[in-house]
PyMOL Python script that loads the backbone (N, CA, C, O; Angstrom):
from pymol import cmd

cmd.read_pdbstr("""\
ATOM      1  N   MET A   1       0.483 -20.688 -55.911  1.00  0.00           N
ATOM      2  CA  MET A   1       1.720 -20.116 -56.267  1.00  0.00           C
ATOM      3  C   MET A   1       2.736 -20.614 -55.175  1.00  0.00           C
ATOM      4  O   MET A   1       2.347 -20.805 -54.023  1.00  0.00           O
ATOM      5  N   GLN A   2       4.025 -20.818 -55.543  1.00  0.00           N
ATOM      6  CA  GLN A   2       4.968 -21.151 -54.609  1.00  0.00           C
ATOM      7  C   GLN A   2       5.183 -19.936 -53.750  1.00  0.00           C
ATOM      8  O   GLN A   2       5.002 -18.807 -54.206  1.00  0.00           O
ATOM      9  N   LEU A   3       5.578 -20.160 -52.473  1.00  0.00           N
ATOM     10  CA  LEU A   3       5.915 -19.121 -51.451  1.00  0.00           C
ATOM     11  C   LEU A   3       6.962 -18.197 -51.856  1.00  0.00           C
ATOM     12  O   LEU A   3       6.830 -16.975 -51.794  1.00  0.00           O
ATOM     13  N   TRP A   4       7.971 -18.777 -52.260  1.00  0.00           N
ATOM     14  CA  TRP A   4       9.063 -17.903 -52.614  1.00  0.00           C
ATOM     15  C   TRP A   4       8.992 -17.087 -53.694  1.00  0.00           C
ATOM     16  O   TRP A   4       9.654 -16.052 -53.777  1.00  0.00           O
ATOM     17  N   LEU A   5       8.038 -17.573 -54.754  1.00  0.00           N
ATOM     18  CA  LEU A   5       7.777 -16.745 -55.946  1.00  0.00           C
ATOM     19  C   LEU A   5       6.871 -15.683 -55.441  1.00  0.00           C
ATOM     20  O   LEU A   5       6.981 -14.554 -55.920  1.00  0.00           O
ATOM     21  N   HIS A   6       5.987 -15.928 -54.521  1.00  0.00           N
ATOM     22  CA  HIS A   6       5.027 -14.874 -54.020  1.00  0.00           C
ATOM     23  C   HIS A   6       5.973 -13.709 -53.504  1.00  0.00           C
ATOM     24  O   HIS A   6       5.899 -12.543 -53.894  1.00  0.00           O
ATOM     25  N   TRP A   7       6.867 -14.193 -52.574  1.00  0.00           N
ATOM     26  CA  TRP A   7       7.753 -12.970 -51.793  1.00  0.00           C
ATOM     27  C   TRP A   7       8.440 -12.423 -52.917  1.00  0.00           C
ATOM     28  O   TRP A   7       8.571 -11.202 -52.825  1.00  0.00           O
ATOM     29  N   ILE A   8       8.963 -12.976 -54.040  1.00  0.00           N
ATOM     30  CA  ILE A   8       9.762 -12.243 -54.982  1.00  0.00           C
ATOM     31  C   ILE A   8       8.860 -11.163 -55.820  1.00  0.00           C
ATOM     32  O   ILE A   8       9.226 -10.021 -56.097  1.00  0.00           O
ATOM     33  N   ILE A   9       7.812 -11.660 -56.110  1.00  0.00           N
ATOM     34  CA  ILE A   9       6.839 -10.701 -56.907  1.00  0.00           C
ATOM     35  C   ILE A   9       6.316  -9.669 -55.992  1.00  0.00           C
ATOM     36  O   ILE A   9       6.254  -8.535 -56.467  1.00  0.00           O
ATOM     37  N   LEU A  10       5.943  -9.830 -54.827  1.00  0.00           N
ATOM     38  CA  LEU A  10       5.576  -8.841 -53.922  1.00  0.00           C
ATOM     39  C   LEU A  10       6.672  -7.933 -53.755  1.00  0.00           C
ATOM     40  O   LEU A  10       6.462  -6.736 -53.953  1.00  0.00           O
ATOM     41  N   GLY A  11       7.965  -8.383 -53.375  1.00  0.00           N
ATOM     42  CA  GLY A  11       9.077  -7.505 -53.400  1.00  0.00           C
ATOM     43  C   GLY A  11       9.425  -6.741 -54.384  1.00  0.00           C
ATOM     44  O   GLY A  11       9.960  -5.659 -54.139  1.00  0.00           O
ATOM     45  N   LEU A  12       9.190  -7.154 -55.690  1.00  0.00           N
ATOM     46  CA  LEU A  12       9.348  -6.495 -56.920  1.00  0.00           C
ATOM     47  C   LEU A  12       8.339  -5.203 -56.956  1.00  0.00           C
ATOM     48  O   LEU A  12       8.633  -4.066 -57.323  1.00  0.00           O
ATOM     49  N   VAL A  13       7.131  -5.653 -56.500  1.00  0.00           N
ATOM     50  CA  VAL A  13       6.019  -4.401 -56.752  1.00  0.00           C
ATOM     51  C   VAL A  13       6.245  -3.500 -55.670  1.00  0.00           C
ATOM     52  O   VAL A  13       6.213  -2.296 -55.924  1.00  0.00           O
ATOM     53  N   ALA A  14       6.492  -3.922 -54.384  1.00  0.00           N
ATOM     54  CA  ALA A  14       6.710  -2.931 -53.290  1.00  0.00           C
ATOM     55  C   ALA A  14       8.038  -2.180 -53.391  1.00  0.00           C
ATOM     56  O   ALA A  14       8.120  -1.007 -53.025  1.00  0.00           O
ATOM     57  N   GLY A  15       9.044  -2.833 -53.872  1.00  0.00           N
ATOM     58  CA  GLY A  15      10.437  -1.977 -53.966  1.00  0.00           C
ATOM     59  C   GLY A  15      10.296  -1.041 -55.338  1.00  0.00           C
ATOM     60  O   GLY A  15      10.961  -0.008 -55.414  1.00  0.00           O
ATOM     61  N   ALA A  16       9.520  -1.387 -56.279  1.00  0.00           N
ATOM     62  CA  ALA A  16       9.337  -0.600 -57.408  1.00  0.00           C
ATOM     63  C   ALA A  16       8.607   0.779 -57.002  1.00  0.00           C
ATOM     64  O   ALA A  16       8.988   1.910 -57.303  1.00  0.00           O
ATOM     65  N   LEU A  17       7.513   0.438 -56.277  1.00  0.00           N
ATOM     66  CA  LEU A  17       6.444   1.438 -55.767  1.00  0.00           C
ATOM     67  C   LEU A  17       7.180   2.408 -54.794  1.00  0.00           C
ATOM     68  O   LEU A  17       7.009   3.623 -54.889  1.00  0.00           O
ATOM     69  N   ALA A  18       8.042   1.830 -53.810  1.00  0.00           N
ATOM     70  CA  ALA A  18       8.829   2.642 -53.024  1.00  0.00           C
ATOM     71  C   ALA A  18       9.863   3.641 -53.743  1.00  0.00           C
ATOM     72  O   ALA A  18      10.023   4.817 -53.417  1.00  0.00           O
ATOM     73  N   LYS A  19      10.473   3.035 -54.678  1.00  0.00           N
ATOM     74  CA  LYS A  19      11.540   3.890 -55.436  1.00  0.00           C
ATOM     75  C   LYS A  19      10.753   4.920 -56.291  1.00  0.00           C
ATOM     76  O   LYS A  19      11.355   5.964 -56.539  1.00  0.00           O
ATOM     77  N   PHE A  20       9.492   4.777 -56.777  1.00  0.00           N
ATOM     78  CA  PHE A  20       8.659   5.673 -57.405  1.00  0.00           C
ATOM     79  C   PHE A  20       8.191   6.694 -56.481  1.00  0.00           C
ATOM     80  O   PHE A  20       8.112   7.859 -56.871  1.00  0.00           O
ATOM     81  N   LEU A  21       7.845   6.340 -55.187  1.00  0.00           N
ATOM     82  CA  LEU A  21       7.318   7.362 -54.226  1.00  0.00           C
ATOM     83  C   LEU A  21       8.410   8.249 -53.452  1.00  0.00           C
ATOM     84  O   LEU A  21       8.161   9.310 -52.881  1.00  0.00           O
ATOM     85  N   VAL A  22       9.590   7.663 -53.531  1.00  0.00           N
ATOM     86  CA  VAL A  22      10.552   8.418 -52.824  1.00  0.00           C
ATOM     87  C   VAL A  22      11.499   9.025 -53.678  1.00  0.00           C
ATOM     88  O   VAL A  22      12.268   8.284 -54.291  1.00  0.00           O
ATOM     89  N   PRO A  23      11.588  10.503 -53.849  1.00  0.00           N
ATOM     90  CA  PRO A  23      12.249  10.991 -54.929  1.00  0.00           C
ATOM     91  C   PRO A  23      13.600  10.967 -54.676  1.00  0.00           C
ATOM     92  O   PRO A  23      13.997  10.889 -53.513  1.00  0.00           O
ATOM     93  N   GLY A  24      14.462  11.030 -55.726  1.00  0.00           N
ATOM     94  CA  GLY A  24      15.946  11.090 -55.587  1.00  0.00           C
ATOM     95  C   GLY A  24      16.539  10.082 -56.619  1.00  0.00           C
ATOM     96  O   GLY A  24      15.812   9.350 -57.291  1.00  0.00           O
ATOM     97  N   ARG A  25      17.792  10.083 -56.701  1.00  0.00           N
ATOM     98  CA  ARG A  25      18.580   9.224 -57.685  1.00  0.00           C
ATOM     99  C   ARG A  25      18.798   8.037 -56.957  1.00  0.00           C
ATOM    100  O   ARG A  25      19.366   8.056 -55.865  1.00  0.00           O
ATOM    101  N   ASP A  26      18.352   6.925 -57.529  1.00  0.00           N
ATOM    102  CA  ASP A  26      18.787   5.555 -56.815  1.00  0.00           C
ATOM    103  C   ASP A  26      19.095   4.639 -58.012  1.00  0.00           C
ATOM    104  O   ASP A  26      18.214   4.210 -58.756  1.00  0.00           O
ATOM    105  N   PRO A  27      20.414   4.365 -58.148  1.00  0.00           N
ATOM    106  CA  PRO A  27      20.805   3.544 -59.498  1.00  0.00           C
ATOM    107  C   PRO A  27      20.802   2.054 -59.040  1.00  0.00           C
ATOM    108  O   PRO A  27      21.544   1.273 -59.635  1.00  0.00           O
ATOM    109  N   ALA A  28      20.047   1.629 -58.061  1.00  0.00           N
ATOM    110  CA  ALA A  28      20.130   0.168 -57.769  1.00  0.00           C
ATOM    111  C   ALA A  28      19.448  -0.652 -58.727  1.00  0.00           C
ATOM    112  O   ALA A  28      18.437  -0.131 -59.197  1.00  0.00           O
ATOM    113  N   GLY A  29      19.729  -1.765 -59.125  1.00  0.00           N
ATOM    114  CA  GLY A  29      19.155  -2.579 -60.180  1.00  0.00           C
ATOM    115  C   GLY A  29      17.842  -3.397 -59.594  1.00  0.00           C
ATOM    116  O   GLY A  29      17.295  -3.172 -58.515  1.00  0.00           O
ATOM    117  N   CYS A  30      17.493  -4.339 -60.506  1.00  0.00           N
ATOM    118  CA  CYS A  30      16.263  -5.069 -60.223  1.00  0.00           C
ATOM    119  C   CYS A  30      16.356  -5.954 -59.026  1.00  0.00           C
ATOM    120  O   CYS A  30      15.395  -6.173 -58.289  1.00  0.00           O
ATOM    121  N   ILE A  31      17.539  -6.451 -58.860  1.00  0.00           N
ATOM    122  CA  ILE A  31      17.677  -7.574 -57.712  1.00  0.00           C
ATOM    123  C   ILE A  31      17.716  -6.793 -56.407  1.00  0.00           C
ATOM    124  O   ILE A  31      17.223  -7.255 -55.379  1.00  0.00           O
ATOM    125  N   ILE A  32      18.305  -5.612 -56.461  1.00  0.00           N
ATOM    126  CA  ILE A  32      18.263  -4.759 -55.144  1.00  0.00           C
ATOM    127  C   ILE A  32      16.922  -4.257 -55.033  1.00  0.00           C
ATOM    128  O   ILE A  32      16.618  -4.155 -53.844  1.00  0.00           O
ATOM    129  N   THR A  33      15.975  -3.896 -55.833  1.00  0.00           N
ATOM    130  CA  THR A  33      14.657  -3.535 -55.763  1.00  0.00           C
ATOM    131  C   THR A  33      13.978  -4.655 -55.250  1.00  0.00           C
ATOM    132  O   THR A  33      13.230  -4.443 -54.295  1.00  0.00           O
ATOM    133  N   VAL A  34      14.074  -5.734 -55.655  1.00  0.00           N
ATOM    134  CA  VAL A  34      13.265  -6.868 -54.940  1.00  0.00           C
ATOM    135  C   VAL A  34      13.715  -7.326 -53.639  1.00  0.00           C
ATOM    136  O   VAL A  34      12.876  -7.874 -52.924  1.00  0.00           O
ATOM    137  N   LEU A  35      14.998  -7.181 -53.180  1.00  0.00           N
ATOM    138  CA  LEU A  35      15.471  -7.187 -51.862  1.00  0.00           C
ATOM    139  C   LEU A  35      14.934  -6.113 -50.982  1.00  0.00           C
ATOM    140  O   LEU A  35      14.543  -6.344 -49.838  1.00  0.00           O
ATOM    141  N   LEU A  36      14.921  -4.918 -51.540  1.00  0.00           N
ATOM    142  CA  LEU A  36      14.492  -3.758 -50.751  1.00  0.00           C
ATOM    143  C   LEU A  36      12.918  -4.001 -50.507  1.00  0.00           C
ATOM    144  O   LEU A  36      12.453  -3.659 -49.420  1.00  0.00           O
ATOM    145  N   GLY A  37      12.046  -4.605 -51.525  1.00  0.00           N
ATOM    146  CA  GLY A  37      10.609  -4.823 -51.292  1.00  0.00           C
ATOM    147  C   GLY A  37      10.408  -5.984 -50.305  1.00  0.00           C
ATOM    148  O   GLY A  37       9.494  -5.891 -49.485  1.00  0.00           O
ATOM    149  N   ILE A  38      11.190  -7.061 -50.326  1.00  0.00           N
ATOM    150  CA  ILE A  38      11.025  -8.162 -49.470  1.00  0.00           C
ATOM    151  C   ILE A  38      11.425  -7.676 -48.069  1.00  0.00           C
ATOM    152  O   ILE A  38      10.730  -8.030 -47.116  1.00  0.00           O
ATOM    153  N   ALA A  39      12.500  -6.885 -47.873  1.00  0.00           N
ATOM    154  CA  ALA A  39      12.769  -6.449 -46.440  1.00  0.00           C
ATOM    155  C   ALA A  39      11.671  -5.528 -46.075  1.00  0.00           C
ATOM    156  O   ALA A  39      11.313  -5.504 -44.898  1.00  0.00           O
ATOM    157  N   GLY A  40      11.087  -4.757 -46.956  1.00  0.00           N
ATOM    158  CA  GLY A  40      10.021  -3.686 -46.708  1.00  0.00           C
ATOM    159  C   GLY A  40       8.729  -4.556 -46.252  1.00  0.00           C
ATOM    160  O   GLY A  40       8.023  -4.147 -45.330  1.00  0.00           O
ATOM    161  N   ALA A  41       8.470  -5.661 -46.866  1.00  0.00           N
ATOM    162  CA  ALA A  41       7.334  -6.450 -46.467  1.00  0.00           C
ATOM    163  C   ALA A  41       7.463  -7.053 -45.173  1.00  0.00           C
ATOM    164  O   ALA A  41       6.506  -7.153 -44.405  1.00  0.00           O
ATOM    165  N   LEU A  42       8.646  -7.466 -44.906  1.00  0.00           N
ATOM    166  CA  LEU A  42       9.121  -7.763 -43.503  1.00  0.00           C
ATOM    167  C   LEU A  42       8.728  -6.789 -42.479  1.00  0.00           C
ATOM    168  O   LEU A  42       7.942  -7.060 -41.571  1.00  0.00           O
ATOM    169  N   ILE A  43       9.277  -5.677 -42.641  1.00  0.00           N
ATOM    170  CA  ILE A  43       9.183  -4.490 -41.723  1.00  0.00           C
ATOM    171  C   ILE A  43       7.819  -3.981 -41.778  1.00  0.00           C
ATOM    172  O   ILE A  43       7.251  -3.727 -40.716  1.00  0.00           O
ATOM    173  N   GLY A  44       7.221  -3.802 -42.903  1.00  0.00           N
ATOM    174  CA  GLY A  44       5.819  -3.525 -43.101  1.00  0.00           C
ATOM    175  C   GLY A  44       4.767  -4.470 -42.467  1.00  0.00           C
ATOM    176  O   GLY A  44       3.715  -4.024 -42.010  1.00  0.00           O
ATOM    177  N   GLY A  45       5.042  -5.626 -42.454  1.00  0.00           N
ATOM    178  CA  GLY A  45       4.222  -6.627 -41.746  1.00  0.00           C
ATOM    179  C   GLY A  45       4.354  -6.571 -40.150  1.00  0.00           C
ATOM    180  O   GLY A  45       3.446  -6.885 -39.381  1.00  0.00           O
ATOM    181  N   TRP A  46       5.523  -6.160 -39.803  1.00  0.00           N
ATOM    182  CA  TRP A  46       5.823  -5.966 -38.232  1.00  0.00           C
ATOM    183  C   TRP A  46       5.135  -4.737 -37.961  1.00  0.00           C
ATOM    184  O   TRP A  46       4.239  -4.788 -37.118  1.00  0.00           O
ATOM    185  N   VAL A  47       5.383  -3.657 -38.509  1.00  0.00           N
ATOM    186  CA  VAL A  47       4.691  -2.275 -38.368  1.00  0.00           C
ATOM    187  C   VAL A  47       3.099  -2.459 -38.174  1.00  0.00           C
ATOM    188  O   VAL A  47       2.448  -2.145 -37.178  1.00  0.00           O
ATOM    189  N   GLY A  48       2.667  -3.002 -39.279  1.00  0.00           N
ATOM    190  CA  GLY A  48       1.270  -3.068 -39.396  1.00  0.00           C
ATOM    191  C   GLY A  48       0.704  -3.849 -38.298  1.00  0.00           C
ATOM    192  O   GLY A  48      -0.289  -3.389 -37.736  1.00  0.00           O
ATOM    193  N   SER A  49       1.249  -5.096 -37.867  1.00  0.00           N
ATOM    194  CA  SER A  49       0.824  -5.841 -36.727  1.00  0.00           C
ATOM    195  C   SER A  49       0.787  -5.059 -35.409  1.00  0.00           C
ATOM    196  O   SER A  49      -0.146  -5.071 -34.607  1.00  0.00           O
ATOM    197  N   ALA A  50       1.981  -4.349 -35.295  1.00  0.00           N
ATOM    198  CA  ALA A  50       2.063  -3.596 -34.033  1.00  0.00           C
ATOM    199  C   ALA A  50       1.109  -2.557 -33.896  1.00  0.00           C
ATOM    200  O   ALA A  50       0.642  -2.252 -32.798  1.00  0.00           O
ATOM    201  N   LEU A  51       0.743  -1.903 -35.135  1.00  0.00           N
ATOM    202  CA  LEU A  51      -0.274  -0.784 -34.984  1.00  0.00           C
ATOM    203  C   LEU A  51      -1.726  -1.249 -35.307  1.00  0.00           C
ATOM    204  O   LEU A  51      -2.595  -0.399 -35.504  1.00  0.00           O
ATOM    205  N   GLY A  52      -2.032  -2.692 -35.371  1.00  0.00           N
ATOM    206  CA  GLY A  52      -3.295  -3.186 -35.443  1.00  0.00           C
ATOM    207  C   GLY A  52      -3.772  -2.979 -36.917  1.00  0.00           C
ATOM    208  O   GLY A  52      -4.997  -2.995 -37.040  1.00  0.00           O
ATOM    209  N   TRP A  53      -3.098  -2.800 -37.979  1.00  0.00           N
ATOM    210  CA  TRP A  53      -3.376  -2.595 -39.350  1.00  0.00           C
ATOM    211  C   TRP A  53      -3.587  -3.895 -39.991  1.00  0.00           C
ATOM    212  O   TRP A  53      -4.205  -3.903 -41.055  1.00  0.00           O
ATOM    213  N   GLY A  54      -3.163  -4.988 -39.497  1.00  0.00           N
ATOM    214  CA  GLY A  54      -3.130  -6.192 -40.214  1.00  0.00           C
ATOM    215  C   GLY A  54      -1.639  -6.631 -40.494  1.00  0.00           C
ATOM    216  O   GLY A  54      -0.700  -6.031 -39.972  1.00  0.00           O
ATOM    217  N   SER A  55      -1.466  -7.701 -41.338  1.00  0.00           N
ATOM    218  CA  SER A  55      -0.086  -8.039 -41.679  1.00  0.00           C
ATOM    219  C   SER A  55       0.053  -8.332 -43.214  1.00  0.00           C
ATOM    220  O   SER A  55      -0.880  -8.194 -44.005  1.00  0.00           O
ATOM    221  N   VAL A  56       1.169  -8.702 -43.512  1.00  0.00           N
ATOM    222  CA  VAL A  56       1.407  -8.898 -44.976  1.00  0.00           C
ATOM    223  C   VAL A  56       0.957 -10.297 -45.146  1.00  0.00           C
ATOM    224  O   VAL A  56       1.422 -11.110 -44.347  1.00  0.00           O
ATOM    225  N   SER A  57       0.079 -10.745 -46.108  1.00  0.00           N
ATOM    226  CA  SER A  57      -0.352 -11.968 -46.392  1.00  0.00           C
ATOM    227  C   SER A  57       0.650 -12.704 -47.117  1.00  0.00           C
ATOM    228  O   SER A  57       1.297 -12.079 -47.957  1.00  0.00           O
ATOM    229  N   GLN A  58       0.890 -13.944 -46.931  1.00  0.00           N
ATOM    230  CA  GLN A  58       1.844 -14.743 -47.618  1.00  0.00           C
ATOM    231  C   GLN A  58       1.137 -15.681 -48.614  1.00  0.00           C
ATOM    232  O   GLN A  58       1.767 -16.481 -49.306  1.00  0.00           O
ATOM    233  N   THR A  59      -0.082 -15.560 -48.652  1.00  0.00           N
ATOM    234  CA  THR A  59      -0.841 -16.597 -49.390  1.00  0.00           C
ATOM    235  C   THR A  59      -1.409 -15.963 -50.807  1.00  0.00           C
ATOM    236  O   THR A  59      -1.620 -16.595 -51.842  1.00  0.00           O
ATOM    237  N   ARG A  60      -1.589 -14.646 -50.597  1.00  0.00           N
ATOM    238  CA  ARG A  60      -2.371 -14.000 -51.873  1.00  0.00           C
ATOM    239  C   ARG A  60      -1.877 -12.552 -51.914  1.00  0.00           C
ATOM    240  O   ARG A  60      -1.207 -12.056 -51.008  1.00  0.00           O
ATOM    241  N   PHE A  61      -2.235 -11.936 -52.972  1.00  0.00           N
ATOM    242  CA  PHE A  61      -1.964 -10.466 -53.149  1.00  0.00           C
ATOM    243  C   PHE A  61      -3.266  -9.655 -52.883  1.00  0.00           C
ATOM    244  O   PHE A  61      -4.333  -9.825 -53.473  1.00  0.00           O
ATOM    245  N   ASP A  62      -3.021  -8.780 -51.938  1.00  0.00           N
ATOM    246  CA  ASP A  62      -4.214  -7.849 -51.728  1.00  0.00           C
ATOM    247  C   ASP A  62      -3.708  -6.483 -51.477  1.00  0.00           C
ATOM    248  O   ASP A  62      -2.493  -6.329 -51.358  1.00  0.00           O
ATOM    249  N   SER A  63      -4.613  -5.349 -51.373  1.00  0.00           N
ATOM    250  CA  SER A  63      -4.155  -4.064 -51.334  1.00  0.00           C
ATOM    251  C   SER A  63      -3.420  -3.822 -50.007  1.00  0.00           C
ATOM    252  O   SER A  63      -2.477  -3.033 -49.954  1.00  0.00           O
ATOM    253  N   ARG A  64      -3.843  -4.484 -48.967  1.00  0.00           N
ATOM    254  CA  ARG A  64      -3.157  -4.121 -47.668  1.00  0.00           C
ATOM    255  C   ARG A  64      -1.870  -4.755 -47.612  1.00  0.00           C
ATOM    256  O   ARG A  64      -0.945  -4.107 -47.121  1.00  0.00           O
ATOM    257  N   SER A  65      -1.637  -6.052 -48.085  1.00  0.00           N
ATOM    258  CA  SER A  65      -0.178  -6.492 -48.200  1.00  0.00           C
ATOM    259  C   SER A  65       0.666  -5.637 -49.025  1.00  0.00           C
ATOM    260  O   SER A  65       1.776  -5.306 -48.610  1.00  0.00           O
ATOM    261  N   ILE A  66       0.248  -5.266 -50.117  1.00  0.00           N
ATOM    262  CA  ILE A  66       1.011  -4.360 -51.056  1.00  0.00           C
ATOM    263  C   ILE A  66       1.321  -3.162 -50.399  1.00  0.00           C
ATOM    264  O   ILE A  66       2.500  -2.823 -50.497  1.00  0.00           O
ATOM    265  N   ALA A  67       0.432  -2.285 -49.628  1.00  0.00           N
ATOM    266  CA  ALA A  67       0.503  -1.118 -48.986  1.00  0.00           C
ATOM    267  C   ALA A  67       1.368  -1.248 -47.713  1.00  0.00           C
ATOM    268  O   ALA A  67       2.143  -0.338 -47.421  1.00  0.00           O
ATOM    269  N   LEU A  68       1.262  -2.313 -46.978  1.00  0.00           N
ATOM    270  CA  LEU A  68       2.221  -2.485 -45.952  1.00  0.00           C
ATOM    271  C   LEU A  68       3.621  -2.807 -46.415  1.00  0.00           C
ATOM    272  O   LEU A  68       4.568  -2.400 -45.742  1.00  0.00           O
ATOM    273  N   ALA A  69       3.821  -3.505 -47.509  1.00  0.00           N
ATOM    274  CA  ALA A  69       5.162  -3.918 -47.865  1.00  0.00           C
ATOM    275  C   ALA A  69       5.709  -2.598 -48.556  1.00  0.00           C
ATOM    276  O   ALA A  69       6.889  -2.286 -48.391  1.00  0.00           O
ATOM    277  N   THR A  70       4.923  -1.878 -49.272  1.00  0.00           N
ATOM    278  CA  THR A  70       5.677  -0.589 -49.629  1.00  0.00           C
ATOM    279  C   THR A  70       5.856   0.453 -48.684  1.00  0.00           C
ATOM    280  O   THR A  70       6.791   1.227 -48.888  1.00  0.00           O
ATOM    281  N   LEU A  71       5.082   0.633 -47.615  1.00  0.00           N
ATOM    282  CA  LEU A  71       5.366   1.394 -46.613  1.00  0.00           C
ATOM    283  C   LEU A  71       6.792   0.981 -45.830  1.00  0.00           C
ATOM    284  O   LEU A  71       7.703   1.782 -45.620  1.00  0.00           O
ATOM    285  N   GLY A  72       6.798  -0.299 -45.477  1.00  0.00           N
ATOM    286  CA  GLY A  72       8.111  -0.952 -45.088  1.00  0.00           C
ATOM    287  C   GLY A  72       9.380  -0.594 -46.062  1.00  0.00           C
ATOM    288  O   GLY A  72      10.453  -0.155 -45.648  1.00  0.00           O
ATOM    289  N   ALA A  73       9.061  -0.861 -47.430  1.00  0.00           N
ATOM    290  CA  ALA A  73      10.257  -0.597 -48.359  1.00  0.00           C
ATOM    291  C   ALA A  73      10.607   0.909 -48.262  1.00  0.00           C
ATOM    292  O   ALA A  73      11.784   1.266 -48.213  1.00  0.00           O
ATOM    293  N   VAL A  74       9.549   1.815 -48.235  1.00  0.00           N
ATOM    294  CA  VAL A  74       9.924   3.258 -48.159  1.00  0.00           C
ATOM    295  C   VAL A  74      10.773   3.532 -46.829  1.00  0.00           C
ATOM    296  O   VAL A  74      11.706   4.333 -46.892  1.00  0.00           O
ATOM    297  N   ILE A  75      10.477   2.902 -45.657  1.00  0.00           N
ATOM    298  CA  ILE A  75      11.135   3.071 -44.441  1.00  0.00           C
ATOM    299  C   ILE A  75      12.764   2.562 -44.691  1.00  0.00           C
ATOM    300  O   ILE A  75      13.722   3.198 -44.252  1.00  0.00           O
ATOM    301  N   VAL A  76      12.866   1.467 -45.375  1.00  0.00           N
ATOM    302  CA  VAL A  76      14.139   0.707 -45.550  1.00  0.00           C
ATOM    303  C   VAL A  76      14.912   1.704 -46.576  1.00  0.00           C
ATOM    304  O   VAL A  76      16.081   2.014 -46.347  1.00  0.00           O
ATOM    305  N   LEU A  77      14.309   2.131 -47.565  1.00  0.00           N
ATOM    306  CA  LEU A  77      14.969   3.044 -48.611  1.00  0.00           C
ATOM    307  C   LEU A  77      15.377   4.343 -47.829  1.00  0.00           C
ATOM    308  O   LEU A  77      16.544   4.729 -47.903  1.00  0.00           O
ATOM    309  N   LEU A  78      14.554   4.955 -47.164  1.00  0.00           N
ATOM    310  CA  LEU A  78      14.954   6.232 -46.465  1.00  0.00           C
ATOM    311  C   LEU A  78      16.137   6.168 -45.379  1.00  0.00           C
ATOM    312  O   LEU A  78      17.045   6.990 -45.258  1.00  0.00           O
ATOM    313  N   VAL A  79      15.937   5.078 -44.664  1.00  0.00           N
ATOM    314  CA  VAL A  79      17.141   4.555 -43.719  1.00  0.00           C
ATOM    315  C   VAL A  79      18.347   4.383 -44.315  1.00  0.00           C
ATOM    316  O   VAL A  79      19.357   4.866 -43.803  1.00  0.00           O
ATOM    317  N   GLY A  80      18.390   3.671 -45.473  1.00  0.00           N
ATOM    318  CA  GLY A  80      19.445   3.328 -46.346  1.00  0.00           C
ATOM    319  C   GLY A  80      20.134   4.589 -46.881  1.00  0.00           C
ATOM    320  O   GLY A  80      21.364   4.638 -46.887  1.00  0.00           O
ATOM    321  N   ARG A  81      19.293   5.744 -47.389  1.00  0.00           N
ATOM    322  CA  ARG A  81      20.051   6.806 -47.906  1.00  0.00           C
ATOM    323  C   ARG A  81      20.407   7.670 -46.806  1.00  0.00           C
ATOM    324  O   ARG A  81      21.311   8.458 -47.080  1.00  0.00           O
ATOM    325  N   LEU A  82      19.955   7.734 -45.670  1.00  0.00           N
ATOM    326  CA  LEU A  82      20.576   8.391 -44.472  1.00  0.00           C
ATOM    327  C   LEU A  82      21.780   7.831 -44.056  1.00  0.00           C
ATOM    328  O   LEU A  82      22.630   8.575 -43.567  1.00  0.00           O
ATOM    329  N   MET A  83      22.007   6.522 -44.183  1.00  0.00           N
ATOM    330  CA  MET A  83      23.250   5.993 -43.817  1.00  0.00           C
ATOM    331  C   MET A  83      24.305   6.150 -44.805  1.00  0.00           C
ATOM    332  O   MET A  83      25.493   6.321 -44.534  1.00  0.00           O
ATOM    333  N   ALA A  84      23.738   6.075 -46.100  1.00  0.00           N
ATOM    334  CA  ALA A  84      24.868   6.394 -47.112  1.00  0.00           C
ATOM    335  C   ALA A  84      25.292   7.743 -47.129  1.00  0.00           C
ATOM    336  O   ALA A  84      26.400   8.028 -47.583  1.00  0.00           O
ATOM    337  N   ARG A  85      24.426   8.717 -46.622  1.00  0.00           N
ATOM    338  CA  ARG A  85      24.675  10.293 -46.574  1.00  0.00           C
ATOM    339  C   ARG A  85      25.830  10.386 -45.553  1.00  0.00           C
ATOM    340  O   ARG A  85      26.753  11.161 -45.808  1.00  0.00           O
ATOM    341  N   ARG A  86      25.851   9.664 -44.426  1.00  0.00           N
ATOM    342  CA  ARG A  86      26.620   9.825 -43.424  1.00  0.00           C
ATOM    343  C   ARG A  86      28.035   9.406 -43.686  1.00  0.00           C
ATOM    344  O   ARG A  86      28.952   9.882 -43.017  1.00  0.00           O
ATOM    345  N   ARG A  87      28.244   8.520 -44.650  1.00  0.00           N
ATOM    346  CA  ARG A  87      29.678   8.085 -44.879  1.00  0.00           C
ATOM    347  C   ARG A  87      30.391   9.037 -45.700  1.00  0.00           C
ATOM    348  O   ARG A  87      31.572   8.842 -45.988  1.00  0.00           O
TER     349      ARG A  87
END
""", "prot")
cmd.dss("prot")
cmd.show_as("cartoon", "prot")
cmd.util.cbc("prot")
cmd.orient("prot")
């Protein structure tokens, strides 16, 4: 599978899971959800590597990659909501 397509699919899955796991109203659309998931995958991979949990795989889908990407997306979503609340 093309690398860019892999990141888009992983971003969609991780972003959707993050929005499902974090309660609250979030009217963002599909593209924002994908971007949230991709940013989450980058952050989740960094956090996972720092803590020794592994990293997000760029070549295949596995439960660790999805879990780390979702964890990162939840972090991005919570930080975004905190910043929006301060405005």
